[in-house]
N, C-alpha and C positions, 0 to 999 in steps of 0.2 A: 416672168418671175425672176427675180434677181438670184444669182447663185447663192449669195450669202444667206438667203431665206430658207435654203434647204435644211441647214443645220437646225434652224428654229422649228421647222416641220418635224424633223426627226425627234427633237426634244419633246415636242408636244404629244407625238405618238407614244413615246415612252412614258410620259406623265399620265396619259390616259390609261395605259396598261398597268402602271403601278397602282393607280386608283382602283382599277378592277381587281387586282390581286389583294389589295387591302380589304375590299368588300368581300371577296371570297374568303379570306382569312376569318373575317368576323362571322361568316355564315356557317362555319363548320360545326356540326352538331352530332346527336346521337346516331343519326342516319349514316353518318360516315363510318362510325364504329361498326354498325350492322353490315355495311358494304364490305369492310375489310375482313370481318368474320366469314362472310359468304365466299369471298375470294379464296381465303385460306382453307375453308372446309371443302371447297369444290373437288370432288373426286374425279371429275372428267375434264373438259376443256372450258376455258373461258372465251366466250365469243364477243368481240366488240364490233358494233355496227353503227354506221352513220351515213349521211348523204353529203356529198361535196366536201367542203373543208372539214366537216365533222368527221367524215370517213378518214381523211388523212390524219387527223388527230387520233382517231380510233386505232389506225395502223401503228402510230408511235407508241401509244399506250400498250398495245398488245405486245410489241417488241420488248418493251421495258419490263412488263409483267413476266414474260418468258424468261428474260434474263436473270430474274430473281427466283426462278423455280416454280412459276405459276403458268403452266402450259396455256398459251393464248394464241388466237389468231384473229384477224379482222375481216369483215365482209362489207361490201358496198350494198346498202339497201336497194340499190337499182338492180343489182344481180339477183337479189333474193327472190324476186318475183319471176325469175327465169331459171329456177332450178337450184339456187344456192341455199334455199331453205332446208334442203336435205342435208346440209352440213351441220345442222343444229340438232343435237339429240336431247332427250328428255333429262338427262342427268347433267347437261351443260349449264353454265351460268351465262346468261345473256346480259350484256351491258349496251344499252342504246344511248347514243349521244345526239342531242338535237337542241339547238337554241330555242326554237319555238315550241317544239314538242308536237307540232301539228303537220310536219312534213308528210306529203302524201305518200311518198315511197316507203315510209315507216309503218303505215297502217297494216299491210299484209304481215310484216314481221311481228308486230304487236299481237295481232290476232293469232298468229301461229304459236307464239309464246304462251298466251293465255290459254288457248285451246288445249295445249299439250302440257300445261302446268309447268312450264320451264321458268325457273327462278329468274326474275327480271329486275335489273338495276337501271333506272332512268337517270341520266344526267341532263338536266333540262332547266331552262330559265323561267319558262311560263308555268305558273301555278294553274292548276285546273285544266291544263292542256290534256290532250289524248294520252300522251306519253306519262304525264304526271299521274293521271288517274289509274292507268293500267299497271304501273310499276309496283313491284312488291317492296322495293327499297327505292326511296326517292331522294336523290341528291340535287338539291336546288342550287344553281349557281346564279348569283344576283344578276339582274339585268343592268347592263353597263352602257356607256356611251362608246360607240365605235369611232375609230379614226377614219379619215378619208371619206368625206361627204356625210359622215355619220352613219354610213350604211355598210361599208366594207367590213367583212368579218375580221376583226383584229383583237379588240379587247375581249370579246366573248371567246374567240378561240384560244387566247392566252389563258383565260380561266379554265377552259376545258383541258388543255395541256397540263396546267398546274395541278388540277384535281387528280389527273391520271397519275402524275409523279407522286402526289400524296399517297394515293392508294398503294402504289407499288412499294414505296418506302415503308409505309405502315405494315404491309404485308410481309416484307422482308424482316422487319423487327419481330413480328408475331411468330414467324416461322423460325426465328433464330438463325437466320441465313448468314453464314460467315464469309469472309474473303475467300477461304478455301472453297466453299460451295460456289461462289461467284466465279472463281477461276475455271471451274469445270465447264462453265458455259461460254468462257471467253479464252479459248486456248490459243488464239492467234492475234496478231495485230499488236499495237503498242500497249493496249490494256492487258492483254494476255501476258506480254513480257514483264509488265510491272508486277503482275501477281505470281510469277513463277517462283518456286522456292529452290533452295539449294538441292533438295532431293530430286527435283526435276532434271537437273543438269549434271550431277555428279556422276563419277564412274563407281562401280561396286564390284564385289566378288573378286574373281581371279584377275581382274583388270587393275586392281590396286597394287602398286609396286612395293609390297612388303619385303623387308630384309631383316634377318635377325641382327641385333646390335653386336653380337660377338663375331659376326661373320667378317672376313677380310675385306679390305678395300679393293683387293683384286676382284673378288666376286661382285662387289658393288659396282665396280666400273662396267663389268659385263652386263649386269642386270639393267643399269640405268640406260645403257645403249639399246638393249633389247626392248625395254618398255616404251621408250621414245616419249617420255613425259618430262624429262629433265629433273625428276625428283625420285627419292626413295624414302619410304616410311619405315623407320627403324622400330622394331618391337622386341620385347623381352620374351623369356620362356613362357610367361603367362599370356602372350599375345597381346599385351598392352603397349600402347604406343609410348616410346620413350624419346624419340627424336626424329629429325628429318635431315636429309642430305640433298643438296641441290647441285646441278652440274656447274654453276658458277662457283659454288663453295669448293668443289673439287679442283677447279682450275686455279683458285687462289691458293688452295693448300699445296698443290703440286709446285708452285713457285717458291713455297717456303720450305717444302720438305721433299727431298728427292726420293726418299724411301716410303712414299705414301701407301703403295700398294701392300706393304708389310704391316701396316697399321690396321687395327679393328675399326669396325664402323663407329663403335662407341667413342673412339678417340677423335673422330672427325665431325660427327653429326652435331647439329644444333638441338640442344635439349628442350623439351617441353614445346613442341610446335604449336602454333595457333590452330585451334579447332572451333568449328561453329556447329550449331544444331542444325539438323537436316531440315527443319521447319522454318528456318530464317529465310526471309525474302532474298532472292538472288541479287537484287539491286543493293541491298545492305552488305552482302558479302563482297561485292565489287568495291564498295566504299572502304571496306576493311583492307582489301588488297592494296588499294590506292594509298591509304594512310600509312600502312606498314611497309609499302614498297616491296611486296611480294607477289608471286604469280600463282601460288597454290595454297589451299587450305585443307586441313584434315576435316572430316565431318563425323560428328557423333550423334547419338540419339539420347534425348532427355539429359540427364546429368552425368552420363557415363563418358566424360571427356577423354579418358585414356583409351577407350575402346573405339578405334577408328572403323566406321562402316562405309566410308566413301572418301573420295578425293575430288575436289573442285579445282579445276584449272582455269586460269583467266580465258583460255581459248574457248572453253565451253561457254562461258558467259557471253563472250563476243558472238559466238555462233548462235546463241539463243537471243540475240538482239537486245541484251541487257546493257544499258548505258546509264 
């Protein structure tokens, strides 16, 4: 085979899978709604089971469902006949995936589910197959042409994977699952970093370098050295934020005024510092710092902009892998 033909093969495979997904799209019906409702209402675990390639797809779907707040795990039907049936309880929701619906290894699982009245969703291509007949909710995925000799599971597994994604996203919407909820299940990695908020990275309480705006710059110099943040947040008698002082600002002021230490903080500070809401995504706060060419932000809650509850420094963003 000529090397140039490989690209043609790849495009043909993709074309077959696109056709399969189009068929799947047209096949979505009321049974899909029933399946989503069953997933969201499940008060126990969601167990996904399959054989061979279908088991691998089941594992991916289980991981996706778990990530959107639907506790799930996968089982290989081969292992179920050797003790793993004990992992499935009566309150669980069982989802069996099989192209033919007649796979021998699925039979004990189906019998176990029916005997114990476990709610069963069947994802299957063959109507009137054992799995189709035994399922409480039947999700029919259209029969399609496979790539690779017409027998290698490709188009059919593409459909299985897609229907799993559809179930997860639909469940996500029904549960009103937010980005904040999603973040709780993804605390690490690049995805977790993207979902971190300002509140996750800011300093609070006694760590915030507050100074009264009427204090002397002599006191300010001592405090900015002690806090080691390179900034001070100026507040008035009502503890409302009125300004900010940076170490760079102090250096520049020293060059212009030899009697800096005799001045009050109010005379030197930059008024009305930029403040962001605690729920802002950290990546957006980094963008603001970059645009304004600053290294720190005051943090407030809701619309109380003058009430600083935290300070976000660029170092905290970098340490949190925000980029």
